[in-house]
N, C-alpha and C positions, 0 to 999 in steps of 0.2 A: 476597679483601677480607676474607675471616675472614686469608690469612696479617699483612692489615700488622694488625689489628688485637693480632694475639695480637705483633708485636712492635711496635706501640704501648705494648702492658699491659709488657715487658719490658722497655721503655726506662725506663718508669715503675718498678718493679720497682730497676732499674740508680740510678735516682736514689737510691729511698728509703732502700734497703740503705747504697746510696755517698757519704752525703751528699756527692755535690756535682752542682749545678749544670750543669753544666758539658759534662758529656756527648754531651745533647741537642742542643746547637748544637752540639756538633763536628761527628757524626756529619750533627746539617742539612745544614749546614757543607760536608759531604767530599759527602752530596748532593747538593745543589745542585751540586755542580760534577763531580759523577758526567753528571748528563740535561744540563750544558754543554759535552759533551765534554771539561770542561777531566781530563784524567783523572788525570794526573800528582798536583793539590796533593788530588786526591781518594785518589790511596796512600797519601803521608803520611801521608793523615785515619786512613784503614781502617787500618790498619797499626799506627797511635796505638793506635787502642781495641778492635782485637788487642791487643796487648802492656797495655793495662789489665785484659783479661781478658774485652772483653765482647765474645763470639762471637755469630754467628748465622747463618744460609742467605743474608742478603738481605744483609748481609754480603762472606761468602766468595763469591757472585757475580761483587756492580761489584766486589770489587779480583782476583778473576780473571779476568773480565771487560775491568780498565782495564787491568793487565799485558798476556793477549793481543789487543788489540788497540791493542798501544804494540812488539807482536812481542816480548815480549818472553816466551816462550811455559818458558825455561822455570819461573819465579820463576812463571806462571801454572796450570803440572799442579801443583805445590805445594801451590797453593790448591786445583784441581780436585780435584788425589787430595783434597785435607780435606775438602770439600765435600761430597760420594760419601758416604766412612766412616761421618761425621757426619752431616749432618742425609739421607742415601739415599732418604728421604719428601718431604723439599720439595725432589729435582731433575728436573727438564723436563729432553726429550729433547734440547736443544740447548746444553744441558754437557755432554753425554757427548758429542754431536758435537766441540762445541768443545774438549771435556779429549782424545778422538783426533784431533783434529789439532795438537794442543799435544806429542803424545810422540810423532807423525813428525817435525816441526821438532826430537825429542830422537835421536831415531833409532831408535824402541823402538816395532816397527813389530805386532808377534806383539800385543802387550799394543792398541796404539793398533787392529789387529782385532777382539778382544773387545769394547774399548770401542763401534764402527760395530755388531757382530754388537746390545749391548744398545741402539743408537740401534733399531738398526733391529727389534726387538723394541716397542717406545714407538710407534713412529711409521707411520704406516697412511698410502699417497699419496705421497709425499715421496720428491725426484725422489733425491735421495745417498742412500737404501736401493736405489733400484733402480739406480740405479750400481756402487756396494757389493758388489750384490749381483752383478751380472750380469758385474760387476771385481774380481774379488775373486780372480784376478792381476795384478792393476794393476800389478804391483812387475815379475810376468816379461817386459811389453808397454814401463812406462818404457825397464828394462833395453833393447830390443831397441830403441827412437826415440834412444843418447842414445848419446855420440860422435859425434854428426854436429856439431860447434861449435868450431874453436879459439876459445877466449881469453884475451882482453888485459885489461889496469889503464887507463882509462880517463886519460890522460895528465893528465889538469887535475883530476884529484879531489882529495881537500881532506879534511881531520880530522871537518866540518862535515856534509852533508850535497846530494848532488849526484845528481841522475835528474829521468827525464821529458825521456832528451833526443826532438825533432826535426829532421827533417832543413833544413837548411834555404837553399843558395848551396850553397858549397862546403863547408860546418862544419855544425856544430849549434845550436840553441836550446837549452837544458836550462836543469833547475831549482837552487836551491842557498840559501841559509843564513847561507853566510862568512861575510860584510861587510853583512848587516840589522840590528846595532847591539845590543849586549848591556844594552839600558837594559828593564825590569821590563814593563812599559807593556807594548810593545810587542814583548809574547816571545810564541806558540803557547803554548796552557795544555795543549793536548791530550798533549803529550809535551814541556812542558817548550826545547827550540827554540826558536831563533831566529824569527822570520817568513822567510815562501822570495821571493825574488823569479828572474824571467825575465833570464838572462844565456847571450851568440851567440859561439861561437868560430873564426874560421875564415873566420865567416860573409863579410867585404867581400873579406878580400883572402886569398890562397893566401901570402901571405908575414905576414899578422898574425894571430904567434903566441899567441896572450897572448887572456884572457876578459875581457869590455863587457858591461857589466848594460845593459842596455833601458835606452828611453825612459824618463821619471819618471815618461813620461803614463800606464806599463803598466804600473812600474810603483809601488805606493802603502807603507805603514804597516804591512800585511795583506797573505795572502798572493798568491803567482801564480804557478801552479805548472804542471802538462801542458799544452800545445801542438798546433797542428794549424796549419799554413801552405799557400797556393797553389802552383801551379809559377808563377806569375810571382811572388810573393813580394810582392802587392798589401795580401793578406786574410792577416791576424792573427787565428784567434780562440786563448782561453784559458785559463786556469778561473784566478777570485779569490775569495772575499769575500767574503759580502753587503755591499759597497760605496755605501753612496750619499752625495751632497753629501757627499760627505770623511769620513763613519762609515759606520765598518761598524754595520750591523743585525741583530739579533737575533732573534725568532724570538716565540711568547708560551709558549714554551719554555727561554726565555732561547738558545737554539741559534742561532751566525752559520752560516750555511750556504753550500755553493760555489755557484756560478752560472759559465755560462761567459758572455765576451762579445768582440765583432768587432773591431773594431782595420781600417783603411784607413793602408795610407803614404801618406804626402803633403808629397812634399819632403826624402823619403828618415826621416821621423818616421812610426813610427804615432802614431797621435788618432781624430777621430770615432770615439771610442769611442760601440759600443752593449748596453745587454744583450736577449740574444734573447730569446725572448717566449716562448720555453717551460720559462725561470726562476721559480719558485717563493722567494716567504718563509718557506713549510715546506715545503719537499727538497729536497734538493741536487740541481743540476744539475752537470757535474764531467766532466775529459778527455775533450777533439772528437779526431776522426782521424776522416781525405777520405777518402771512398774517390779509386778511380784516377781516375775524372773529373770528379771535386766535385760531382756532384752530386744527395752524399749526407752528412749531418752524422752520427756516430755516434760516441757521447755515453753516459757511468752515471750512474746516478739512482736513486733509494731514491723517485719517485713515484705517488704511488698506480697501480696498478694492477701494480706490481712482483711478483714470485716471491719476493725473499729482499728480505738486507737489502741491497742492490743489483747492478742490473739495468743493460744491457745494452741501449741503446734507439737508432732512426734518423730520422731527417727527412729526407726531399728537401727540395733547396734552389730552388729555382724559378727560372726567369730573372731576375724581378725585387728578386728577394734576399731578398725572403720565406720562411718557411716553412710544410708539412705539417702536419699534430699527427704528436708523437713516437709512434712504436709497436715493442713490445716485440718480443725477437728471436723471444721465447720459451722453453721450456721444452726443449727437445736444449740450448743453448747458455748459460740463465739456471736458475738452484738456486734451494732455500732459505737459500741462501749470499751469497757476498761474490761477482759478477763484478763486473769495469771494469778501467780501464786498457786500452781497446779501438785495436784498426791494422792498417787489410787495406792491401792490397798489389799491385802493378800485377796479380796477377793470377792478384786475388777469393781470398785466405786471409785471412778473420780469425782473429789474432792479439790471443787476453786473457787476464787474470789468473783465480785462481779458487784459493780455498779447498772449494769444492762438489762441485769434479768430483777422481775416485781423483788424489792427487800426494801428491812429498817429506812435506809438510807443509807450513805457508804459502800463501802464494801460491804459483801453478805459471804457469808459462807454459803453456797447451795455443795451438789450432791446431784451424781444419772452413776447409773450401771452402767457398763461398757459389757454391749453384748458382743460376741465373734466382732470384734475388733470394729464392731459400731456405735457411731458417736449420738445413737435420731434417738434413745431415752429420753424414758419423763426427768426434766431439771426441775432439786422443791430446795428449797429455803431450807435451811437446818435448827430455821430458829428460833427463839432464844434456848440460855440464857448466852450460845458462841454469841447470837449478831446482836448487834444492840445499835442504837443513832447513826452510830460513826462505825473507824471502820473496824473491817475485825478480819482473819489475813491470817496467812499460812500454817492452813489445819492440818495435823496431821492425829492419826490414832495407830494405835497395835490392836484388832481386833480381836483374838484369841486373848483375852485382857482387859479388852474391853475400857482400853483408858487412853491415850491421847493430850495434843495441849495444842496451844493454836495463841493470838497476837490479838493483842486491839486497840487504838488510841480509844479509849474510852474516859468518861473521866475521872471516874476510882481511880486508876492507876498511880501509879506511883511514881512514873516517868512517862514521856511525849508516845514510844508504844511499852505493855508490857503482854509480858508470857503468860500465861493462866494452862495451869494443869487441869484436866477434868475427868470423870468416869462415865461412860453414856446408860443410863438406863434403862434406858428402852430405845430401839436399836429404828432407822428409819426407813420407813416405806416407804423405798423411789418405786415399784410398778403400783401399778396405775391397776388397783385391783377391785374389781364388779364379785356381786354376791348372785350367782343365780339357782335358780332354787324351783321348785313344782311337784309335780305329779305324771303319773305316764299311764295313758286310758287306753283302755281296748272304745272304740271309737263308738260302734253301735249297741253294747254292753252298759258302756261307764265303767264296768271294771276295773279296779288297783292291775297293771301289769309288774306283778315282781320281776327280776330277774331284767328289768327293760337295759338297759346299757345305754348311758348319755356320753358322746362324744364335745368334748372341741374340739374346731379343724380351723386352723391359718387357715390368711386367705391366700397359701402357697397349697393346701389344702394337705398339708400337714396336719399331724393329729398329736397335740398337746397330749390332754389327758380325755380320761374312761370314767364313769363310776357307773355303782353297778343299784335300779330302784330297791331299796328298803321294802319290810311285809306292809306299805302304807304308797306301797308305789309310788316313793315319793323319795328324790336327791335334794340333791347341793352340792352345786359348784364357787372357787375363782377361777377367778380369768382377767387374762388384762384386757385391758380398756380404753390404753392405748393404739388397741388394732383392734382391729373388724377381727368379727369371729362371728362360723359355726353352730352355732350348739346339733346335734344333730339325735336325734332316741331311735335307739332298735330291737327287734323283736324275732326271734324269728317266726316265721309265719305272718308278717304284718309286713308295711310299707314301708320304709324310711319315714323319720318326718326332721323338717328342719326351720329352723329359724338365724335370719343372716342381724347382726347385731356391729351395729356401726361405731367407732371411736365414740367414749361419754365418759361422762364426770363422776361415773363409776355408784350412783346408784344401782342401792338391791332390783331386782328385779327377778317378777314369777310369770314362770313361760309355763305353761303344762300343755302337755302331747295329745294328740288322741290319735294312735293308729288302724288305720281301718287292716283288716287281714288282706293276708296276701295270696286272695282263690288263684292265681298264675298258680302255684302251690300246691295249690291241693289234685287231686288226683285222681284218676275213676275209680270210684266205692268210698272215695272217705266223706264224712259227715259233713255236710253243708254248717249240720244244728252246734257243734264240734268250733270249729271254726269257729263260727261267729258267735264261739257264746253264750249261747241260745238260757233264753231263762227255759226254763219245765212250759211248755203248752197242756194246760188246763179244757176239760171242758164240763161241763158236768154231770152227772151225775147223771147216768143211761141216756148219755144227750151226744149229739154231734152237731149240734151250734160250737161258728166261732163265736168262742167270746173277748170281749174286746182285752181284756189282758192277754188274750193272744192273739188278738190282732196288732199286738208290740208287734209284737216279740216276727209275730209271722211276716209282715212290711220289713222289716232287718234285710230276710232274705230273697222280697223280693226289690227291694234297694239292688241286693247283689248283683243277681240278672241283671237287670235294669242296664246295668255300670258293667257288667258283663256278657254281652248280647249273642254269643257263641255256649256259653252257660250251659246245658237241661239238666234235671233233678229229677229225682224220682219221689214222693213222698211215698213215708215207712212209719205206719199207725203199731203200738204197740198198745197189749193192758195189760197189767197183772193177773194173776191165777185164781180171783174174787169171785166163785162168779160160773156159767157152766162154759165147759170151750168153747162149744157153740157158737153160744153166744158174742163169748167176747170177742171169736173170729169175725163176727157179722157186723158186732157194731167197730171193731179195729177198721171194718174196709169202708162201711159211710163216716166215718171222720175223716181217714184219709182222704176220700173222693172231695167230699165236705170242705179240706183241705186244699184241696187245687183246683173245686172247684172257684172258695174264692182268694184265688190267687187270677186265673182267668178275668172273675169280674172287675180284678182291680186294670187291666188291659197285656195280663202275658197272655203268648203266644198258647194257646191249649199243646201246641206238634212237642214242645220243652216242655213237660210240665207230664206226668202221670204217677202215679198211688196206686198204693197196694196197703191191703188191715192182716195183719200177721197174731192177731190177738194173743196168749198166751204162751203159741207157738217158739218165741228168744228172748226170754227169760235170762236179766245180766247179770242175776243170783241165781240159789238153789231155790230160791221162796213159788215150791211152782203146788201141788192139788194138796190138802190135807196139814200141810207146811206152818210151823211156830214161830213166823214172824212177826216182826212189831207192823204197825203199817206203815211205816218209815222206809223199813224195808222196799214194803212189795212199793210201795210209791214210786222206786231208782224203774222199777218195769214199765212203768204208766209210759210212754218216748215218744215224740216225737224223730222219727230220723228226715233228713232230705240228703240225700247218697245223688254223689256227681255223678251222673251217667256221662257229662262227657263237654 
């Protein structure tokens, strides 16, 4: 309020000092045009006032915004630069954001980032701040996403504006101002261009290689633009200025709002036009698109509940043709800036344009995956050449043939806005994928575990996927790094082990698992040596002293018994058949006693241990006395067992 009072005082001062009574009227006229979104006339008037030497923060703000919303980013940047240098105390955060956007459009990314830093310092709780801070490497990400399309100019572009393509039969419906007449009273004052009408090309016949305007009942003397049409071609949704009983209708502020209308195809013509019930005279509803099952209508609006200048909403279409209440898609999609021109593919990918998410400048095209009616997935800039330094919008694609169209006002175009066709040569990865790999091993023996299961489990304890380790104990999986995940390794006879992975940037990670034997699953009579996969415990020839290499294996048994205090075992010692039977029985008994004695010396209770030598009485093969077995076959009988008693 104080600023308005101050501005009024300045104007009075101007009138008095310059003795001209027309400046107030001139400025009032400019402000009125600005409030009506009639930016072109406002620009001319503001420039004249500035040329006379009458400059204020308010005039520069409105002039800069007039250029900005007309996509004249070079002129906008010059005005915003003057604003922040001459009237810094009057500059609010949004002007630093828009100034940053204009510089991105001009390729001045370093200076644009400096302004975004200033914007973030002035703002708290703004999603654009968190996006900027978390995506300071947005240029790297955009570069990684670039180069996935081959683009070409639309055959039917003119020196006027063509945009908003929609698939229709074998061709397209699109919007253009190419032949709506040059009568000033029918000219849209937002940008002083002619009003837009809807056209179709190659829609009724593959041989119809020319553009045809839609029916007069659809096209009026005001704007008709973005469309959506059902697969059977019977129902058309389209955007139009607020139009009632043959006249355009302004709201209390003098603004002609946008609305969505629905028409039915009757006898080859679209008729029975009706206004959708969630339209309003007080805000705009525009740019419809249908879900693949045609049960959901998406659109852009600045209705109450919007987070920014325009948000993307959806409504459900009931079986009787009525609609549910509009639902905002939420803060992952929508920012405090502009989100608009939605398009949903058959694979439930939502494409939209935004100047609130980090981009190259102006409106960029972004994509996100819709999962289970959730809109919280990763939002990615689709990169160049779809996106440019200027405005890129109304993106559509047929995923079955990987071809589509979009519009842009880039400098290489023929008109103000041009349509471009494209072929997708490489799909955009919308999930944050992270490669996790490693090996699964036995903790005691360090031997790889072949056929172990590695599972990925989300934070809701839902199993996402599982793989088996290969012959080298190796596994590799791809996980969604936008969410927290548990990586769990399991194998029969082992205690499961898992690692939790928080959200990440997607860098590959190696996770090796070392599983412990689950001795609780072992029962009476089981051999602990097999459960622990012990290496062979050797003794020197004709000796029963514990060798250093045998100590390592016995220590594993000791560790297991320390972990399970109730475990009792019996040490059984065996020899092969070479040598006298009585000697082998005596030697094996001494080795069993030596092993038990060693374990007691390391702190285990004598009550938990016993030992017995069996000599060659329990061979595991047919290598008995006088057999012709190889030395390797005889070695199989030279073994120690640690039998679980309790």
